[in-house]
C-alpha positions, 0 to 999 in steps of 0.5 A: 499500499502507497504511504500517501493511502495509509496517510488518508486512511489514518486521517479517515480514523482520525475524523471523530477525534478532529472535531475537537479543537481546543488547543492542545487539548487533543486526541491522538490522530488515530488509535496512537495513544492506544496501548494496544496499537503499538506491537509491531513495526508496521504499527511504528510505520502507520504512525510515523507516517500519520505525522506527516499527514496531520501537517499536511492536512493543515496545508491542505485544509479546506483547500486554503492557499497557506503556503502561497499566501503568506509566502508569497502574496503577501508581498505585494505586486498582483492584481486582476480582476478579482482585487476588487470584486467578489472572487478575490477581495481576500487577496488583494487586502492579503497584499496590501497586508491588511490583515486586521481587515478580517471583512474584506480578507474574509471573501471569498469565504471559500478560500479561508484566508481567515482561518489561517490566524487558528494555530491550533491544527499545527499543534495538534500535529506536534502533540502527535509527534510528541505522542508518537515520539514517547511510544517509538521509545518504548518499543521492543520491536524495532532494531536500534538502527530503525528506532533512531531513523524513526525517531529522527524523522518525527524529530524532523516534523515536529521542528519543521512544524515549529519553524513554519508557525514561528515564522507565521506568528513569532513567539508561540508555547514550546511544547515537547512531552507527550499528553501536555496539556499545561497553558504555557506562555509564548516562547522566544522562537530564538531559544525554541530555534536554538533548542530544536537546532541542538535537537536536530543536530544529535540525529541528523546522522540517523537518516541517509542522505537521500531516501534509498525507495524512490517512491520516498523521495523527498516526501519522508525526511532524510539527512538533507532535509534535516540539514536544509531545516536547520540551516534555514533555522540559523538564518532566520535566527540571524535576522533577529539575534544579530549579536550571535549572527556569525555562528549562525551563518557559519552554521547554516554554511556548513550545512548547505555546503555538505548537503551539495557535497554529499552528491545526492541532488541535482538540478534538473533542466528548466525545460523539466519544470513540470516534472521537478514540481510533480516531485520526487527528483533529484532536486527534491529535498522534502515536499508534500505529495498531491496525486490523483491516482491516490484520491489526493489532489488539491485545489486553492494551494498553488499559484497556478490556481489564478494564474493561468487560463485556457489552454492550461486549463478550460475555466476562462480565457484569462488568468483571475490574477497576475503579477504587476509589471513592476514587479516582474520587472524588478524581479526579471529585468527585460532584456537579460537572458534567463530561461525561468522568465521563458519557461515560467511565465506567459506574457510576464510584462503585459500586466493584465490577465493575459499574463500566465504562471507557468511553474506549477501546471501539472493539470490532471483534469483541465477542465475542472478546478480539482485539477491541480497535483503539483507536489507542494514544494517545501524545500529543493535543492536550489534553495540550499544551493542559494542559501547556502550562498548567503550565509557564505557571502555573509561571512565573507570567508569564501565568497569563492564557493558562495559565487560557485553555488550562485552560478550553478543556479544561474547557469541552470537557468542560462542566465549570465553568471556573476562575476565580482565586482559587476554585482554586490554578492549578497543584493545578487543572491537575494534576487536569485533567490527572488527569481528562482523560488518564486510561487513556492513560499519563501519570498516574504520570509526572506524579506523579513529575515534580512530587513529588506521588507522595510526598503520600499525600494525592494518590496512592493508591501514594505513595512515601516521600522515601527510596525516591524517592531511592533510585530507587523510581519507576523499574523494575527492569532484567533482570539481563541487561542486565549479562551484555551490557554489564559497564558497567551498573550496576541500579537497586538499589532493586529488586534483593533 
């Protein structure tokens, strides 16, 4: 049985418990809370897979565009017929960073943008990981190697969940023990990330660099996904804990270079974009699988849903949304060769609805909205190369390696190679990430952690220093979090 089949089966078992949404007052996702469950290796395998499934369910919950909404749309620079109409007022409101305007943010209701403020499901996922870790430790039927590998996988999922919600909400309560329902105040994300980095460093070598089974490529944690997550946490920490920046940059650089030197990953030709985003390639490091053959497709989870038209899909002669020309010119300057511009976009500078974004167009059924089955890409090799280049450039100790990593990405893109003195290296790497990762949910976070979010010359929806300091870079937290945990203080910038 394919492991995604198992996810769907286990999530069905969870349906009765899923109605309980109280903060950390969560029944286990399935039978994993029962002593009768933990008997065989197959039980452990099912429970570990369910840890991935619980997190995937949140990203695919209600078919809400969580990843592109918070990672790309929030940067601004989107427009279309939906901008002022009923179809997509929420997207326009989001692109203005007007997140306290819940009336407009909630239009149309089916996109569930207002539900992103509910952090409860993430903590359900964390609670499920904590239970699973506790039970695996007790298992007698696993070899030491099997136990270590499963524990490392679940610790990755738990750490990634914290990484995601800390970038989204800022400080959060920190839970690592099973069945812990103690109301806790929010812990500094700097403390959380440093704790998780130490935890992952202790287990990173218990996983192979990449999956031996081709069907598990990218969709199960491996050593490279652990290294990549640690590198990302370090780069986020460097943006907020400036007194320790060099330590964070050094660790991030070492992790990214180690992934590169493993020889397990490669960049596929840009012409194979559809295969890259269908997933499970040597470019993939971590992703969530969507496959219609397994009854697992999505609506509204990637930008292709709104930024394509015929002949890609049959529901209109124009795209609902497009990236505005000033944004496209900033990221992909006209006149400079770049295969990404040519392959990923149709009429990139049109500034109207003839525009298409063609990065995510694995369409199973062009006649229906439930048609996109591009995997939800979280980390891929190009991201690692550019993150490592950024860390090295910030250290200034090995610009040769930084330039090599940058130029590896540019070579694949058919873009002009970087030469010292022609560009500022740090700027070149930052904007290469904007070119390479557009639509994958990284852009807002890159602007925030580097402080560029406060520069109106670099981002369309910018923040002032005062807004940033008061938490305008975070997402609002639903007030019901306080009802279930009186220790919680909301993100006050968004409380009106």
